[in-house]
C-alpha positions in Angstrom: 0.0 0.0 0.0 2.8 2.4 1.0 4.7 1.6 -2.2 1.6 2.2 -4.3 1.0 5.5 -2.6 4.6 6.6 -3.1 4.4 5.7 -6.9 1.1 7.6 -7.1 2.6 10.7 -5.5 5.6 10.5 -7.9 3.3 10.1 -10.8 1.2 13.0 -9.9 4.3 15.2 -9.6 5.6 14.1 -13.0 2.4 14.4 -14.8 1.5 17.8 -13.2 4.3 19.5 -14.9 5.3 20.7 -11.4 2.4 23.2 -11.2 2.5 23.4 -7.5 2.6 26.6 -5.6 4.6 28.1 -2.7 2.8 29.8 0.1 1.6 33.3 -0.8 4.5 35.7 -0.5 5.3 39.1 -1.9 8.8 40.5 -2.4 9.7 44.1 -1.4 13.0 45.7 -2.2 14.0 49.1 -0.8 17.1 51.1 -1.8 17.4 54.0 0.7 19.5 57.1 -0.1 19.2 60.4 1.7 15.5 61.4 1.7 14.5 58.9 -1.0 13.3 55.3 -1.0 13.3 53.6 -4.4 11.3 50.4 -4.2 10.2 47.4 -6.1 7.3 45.2 -5.1 6.7 41.8 -6.8 3.2 40.5 -6.2 1.9 37.2 -7.6 -0.7 37.7 -10.3 -2.8 34.9 -8.8 -3.0 36.9 -5.5 -3.9 40.1 -7.3 -6.5 38.3 -9.4 -8.0 37.0 -6.1 -7.9 40.4 -4.5 -9.0 42.8 -7.3 -9.7 40.6 -10.3 -7.4 40.7 -13.3 -8.9 38.0 -15.5 -11.4 40.2 -17.3 -12.7 37.6 -19.7 -12.7 34.8 -17.1 -10.7 32.4 -19.3 -8.3 31.5 -16.5 -5.5 33.1 -18.5 -4.2 36.5 -17.4 -2.7 38.4 -20.3 -0.4 41.4 -20.3 -3.3 43.5 -21.7 -5.5 42.5 -18.7 -2.8 43.5 -16.3 -2.0 46.7 -18.1 -5.7 47.7 -17.9 -5.5 47.3 -14.2 -2.3 49.2 -13.5 -4.0 52.0 -11.6 -6.0 49.5 -9.6 -2.9 47.5 -8.8 -1.1 50.6 -7.6 -4.1 51.8 -5.5 -4.6 48.4 -3.9 -0.9 47.9 -3.1 -0.3 51.4 -1.8 -3.4 51.2 0.4 -1.6 48.4 2.2 1.9 49.8 2.5 2.9 52.9 4.4 6.4 54.4 4.9 7.2 57.1 7.4 9.9 58.7 9.4 9.3 60.3 12.8 5.6 60.1 12.3 5.7 61.9 8.9 4.4 60.0 5.9 6.6 59.4 2.9 4.1 59.4 0.0 4.4 56.5 -2.5 4.4 57.1 -6.2 4.4 54.4 -8.9 7.1 54.8 -11.5 6.8 51.6 -13.6 4.8 48.5 -14.0 6.4 45.2 -15.3 5.8 41.4 -15.3 8.4 39.0 -14.1 8.5 35.2 -13.7 9.2 33.7 -10.3 9.6 30.0 -9.7 6.0 29.7 -8.7 4.4 31.8 -11.5 4.1 35.2 -12.9 4.3 38.3 -10.7 3.3 41.9 -11.3 6.3 44.2 -10.6 5.4 47.6 -9.2 8.3 50.0 -9.0 7.8 53.1 -6.9 9.5 56.1 -5.3 8.9 57.5 -1.8 10.1 61.0 -1.0 10.5 61.8 2.7 10.6 65.2 4.3 14.0 64.7 5.9 17.0 62.4 5.7 16.0 58.9 6.6 17.6 57.7 9.8 14.9 55.3 10.9 12.3 54.1 8.4 8.9 52.9 9.8 7.1 50.4 7.5 3.5 49.3 7.9 2.5 46.3 5.7 -0.9 44.8 5.3 -1.1 43.2 1.8 -3.6 40.3 1.7 -3.7 39.9 5.5 -7.5 40.4 5.4 -8.0 37.4 3.0 -4.9 35.2 3.7 -3.5 35.2 7.3 -0.6 33.0 6.1 0.6 35.6 3.5 4.1 37.0 4.1 5.9 40.1 2.8 9.6 39.5 2.4 11.7 42.7 2.6 15.3 43.3 1.4 16.6 46.7 2.4 19.8 48.1 0.9 21.6 51.1 2.4 25.1 52.2 1.6 26.3 48.7 0.7 24.7 46.9 3.6 21.6 44.7 3.4 18.9 44.1 5.9 16.0 41.7 5.7 12.6 41.5 7.3 9.4 39.4 7.2 6.0 41.0 7.5 3.2 38.8 8.8 -0.1 39.8 10.5 1.8 39.6 13.9 4.7 41.7 12.6 2.9 44.1 10.2 4.7 47.2 11.6 8.5 47.4 11.8 11.3 50.0 12.0 14.6 49.8 10.3 17.5 52.0 11.5 19.9 53.0 8.8 23.7 52.8 9.3 26.1 50.0 9.3 24.9 46.7 10.5 27.2 44.6 12.6 28.0 41.0 11.8 26.3 40.0 15.0 23.3 42.0 14.0 23.0 40.2 10.7 23.5 36.9 12.4 20.7 37.6 14.8 18.4 38.8 12.0 18.8 35.5 10.1 18.7 33.4 13.2 15.3 35.0 14.1 14.0 34.3 10.6 15.2 30.6 10.9 13.3 30.2 14.1 10.2 32.0 12.8 10.2 29.9 9.6 10.1 26.5 11.3 7.4 27.7 13.7 5.1 28.9 10.9 6.1 26.0 8.5 3.2 23.7 9.3 4.4 21.1 6.8 7.9 20.9 8.4 6.4 20.7 11.9 3.9 18.0 11.0 6.6 15.9 9.2 8.7 16.0 12.3 5.8 15.3 14.6 4.6 12.3 12.5 8.1 10.8 12.8 8.3 11.5 16.6 4.8 10.2 17.6 6.0 6.6 17.7 9.3 7.5 19.5 7.8 6.7 22.9 6.3 3.3 21.9 7.4 0.1 20.2 5.6 -2.3 17.9 5.0 -5.9 19.1 2.4 -8.4 17.8 0.9 -5.8 15.6 0.1 -3.4 18.4 1.8 -0.3 19.9 3.2 -0.6 23.5 4.8 2.1 25.6 8.6 2.0 26.2 9.6 1.1 29.7 12.1 3.9 30.2 13.1 7.3 29.1 16.4 6.1 27.5 15.0 4.3 24.4 12.5 7.2 23.8 15.3 9.7 24.1 17.5 7.8 21.6 14.6 7.4 19.2 14.1 11.1 19.2 17.8 11.9 19.0 18.3 9.6 15.9 15.3 11.2 14.1 16.2 14.8 14.9 19.8 14.3 14.1 19.1 12.6 10.8 16.6 15.4 9.8 19.1 18.1 10.9 22.1 16.7 9.1 20.0 16.1 5.9 18.4 19.5 5.6 21.6 21.2 6.6 23.4 19.6 3.7 20.8 20.6 1.1 20.2 24.0 2.6 23.9 24.8 2.2 24.2 23.3 -1.3 21.2 25.2 -2.5 22.1 28.5 -0.8 25.6 28.4 -2.3 23.9 27.5 -5.7 25.7 24.2 -6.0 22.4 22.4 -6.5 19.1 24.0 -7.4 15.7 22.4 -7.8 12.3 23.9 -8.9 10.6 25.1 -5.8 7.3 23.8 -7.1 8.6 20.2 -7.2 10.3 20.7 -3.8 7.1 22.0 -2.1 5.0 19.0 -3.5 7.5 16.4 -2.3 7.5 18.0 1.1 3.7 17.6 1.3 4.1 14.0 0.1 6.7 13.3 2.8 4.2 14.4 5.5 1.6 12.0 4.1 4.0 9.1 4.0 5.5 9.8 7.4 1.9 9.8 8.9 0.8 6.7 7.1 3.8 4.9 8.3 2.4 5.1 11.8 -0.8 3.4 10.6 0.9 0.8 8.4 4.5 0.6 9.6 7.0 0.1 6.8 10.1 1.8 8.2 9.5 0.7 11.8 12.8 1.3 13.7 14.3 3.0 10.6 12.3 6.2 10.9 15.6 8.0 11.1 16.3 6.9 7.5 13.0 8.4 6.5 13.9 11.5 8.3 17.2 11.7 6.5 15.8 11.0 3.0 13.0 13.5 3.1 15.1 15.9 5.2 17.2 16.4 2.1 14.1 17.7 0.3 13.0 19.8 3.3 16.4 21.5 3.1 15.7 22.7 -0.4 12.4 24.2 1.0 14.4 26.1 3.7 16.8 27.3 1.1 14.0 28.8 -0.9 12.9 30.8 2.1 16.4 32.0 2.8 16.9 33.0 -0.9 13.6 34.9 -0.8 14.8 36.8 2.2 17.7 38.2 0.2 21.2 37.2 1.1 23.9 39.9 1.9 26.7 39.4 -0.5 29.2 40.5 2.2 28.0 38.0 4.7 26.5 35.0 2.8 28.0 32.3 5.1 27.1 34.2 8.2 23.5 34.5 7.0 23.4 30.8 6.1 24.7 29.7 9.5 22.5 32.1 11.4 19.4 30.9 9.5 20.3 27.2 9.9 20.9 27.5 13.7 17.7 29.3 13.9 15.9 26.5 12.3 17.5 24.0 14.6 16.7 26.1 17.7 13.0 26.3 16.6 13.0 22.5 16.0 14.4 21.8 19.5 11.8 23.9 21.1 9.1 21.8 19.4 10.9 18.5 20.5 11.2 19.9 24.1 7.5 20.5 24.2 6.6 17.1 22.6 8.8 14.5 24.3 7.9 15.0 28.1 4.2 15.0 27.3 4.4 12.0 25.0 6.5 10.1 27.5 4.0 10.7 30.3 1.1 9.5 28.2 2.8 6.7 26.2 1.2 3.8 28.1 -2.4 5.1 27.9 -4.9 4.1 25.3 -5.5 7.8 24.8 -2.0 8.2 23.4 -1.8 5.1 21.3 -5.3 5.4 20.0 -6.2 9.1 19.8 -2.8 10.8 19.5 -0.7 8.3 17.7 -3.2 6.6 15.4 -5.9 9.3 15.3 -3.4 12.2 15.0 -1.5 10.4 12.2 -4.7 10.0 10.2 -5.5 13.7 10.7 -1.9 14.6 9.6 -2.1 12.4 6.6 -5.4 13.8 5.5 -4.3 17.4 5.9 -1.0 16.8 4.1 -2.9 15.0 1.3 -4.9 18.2 0.7 -1.6 20.2 0.6 -0.3 17.7 -1.9 -3.4 18.2 -4.1 -3.1 22.0 -3.8 0.6 22.0 -4.8 0.3 19.4 -7.5 -2.8 20.9 -9.2 -2.1 24.6 -8.3 -5.3 25.2 -6.4 -6.3 26.7 -3.1 -8.4 24.5 -0.7 -7.1 25.5 2.7 -6.4 29.0 4.2 -2.9 27.8 5.5 
């Protein structure tokens, strides 16, 4: 059954032409000089079509003519959800150019703009609210360039207002920025979290006579967790580094779809065990693919040319720290409940079925490029 499901997933990926989608992101770029901010904002056409309607003839094919007819609407919609200011004084935004560009997950409208502030920019306040009213998982990824240094930021509904102080950024400051983004990404990366949880759920039990039984001591549970976490960490660290350094690149659409498939298979393995005590091998194999997913996020954040390795290390350590927090919350609770029917029936078996079903929907979304869930 597992082998058939794996073949089905691979077949879907091949036959789909890799028409999967990444989570909804937009890409902001600021170049700050004196009193001026020159900006570029890449927003997915599919998101704009959902928000303001671009496909005028409803043929599911957005043409350049349809986008051009909506230039004013795109500017008005975008600028109503982005505000720049210094010391409480607004820096008005003015569109300077509209373009189209292809990203790995589809076509994007490119809105170039200029903001003129009343005085020299020392601290820039940014308020971002694009799509938050219709998609709470949407993120705005900012790259800010100032006098040869690069800063990054991620806007979410919880971090919609941020301030950026100009001036040289210390190496430690850059490390902290990317460490924080690594932690944040693993915490909001539901597919990564569910993959890890699906592998960890059986860590406090063992299989005997076709039934799950709680382990007798903490030591075997701890080693089970350690093997899985170590394998996952080593694997995704390898591919995160290779992809970030552009040694190996894969289409993000393919990567996101395989990540969803990995969650399905990890959860189903708890219902029909195939890997049994070799879940660490599963963690390693699919961890390689998850690493490419992490690299995609890091690339989207914008890497500083003068501190590429530092950013990579900071982001990776942040991912590991976020992962360890999840494990630290899971293991004590699972260990306490391991010999109860509630854990073996409701949490292990029932939870795995829920995870598999949820991930199957993600897989369908990513393979067939459609939106079924709000996250």
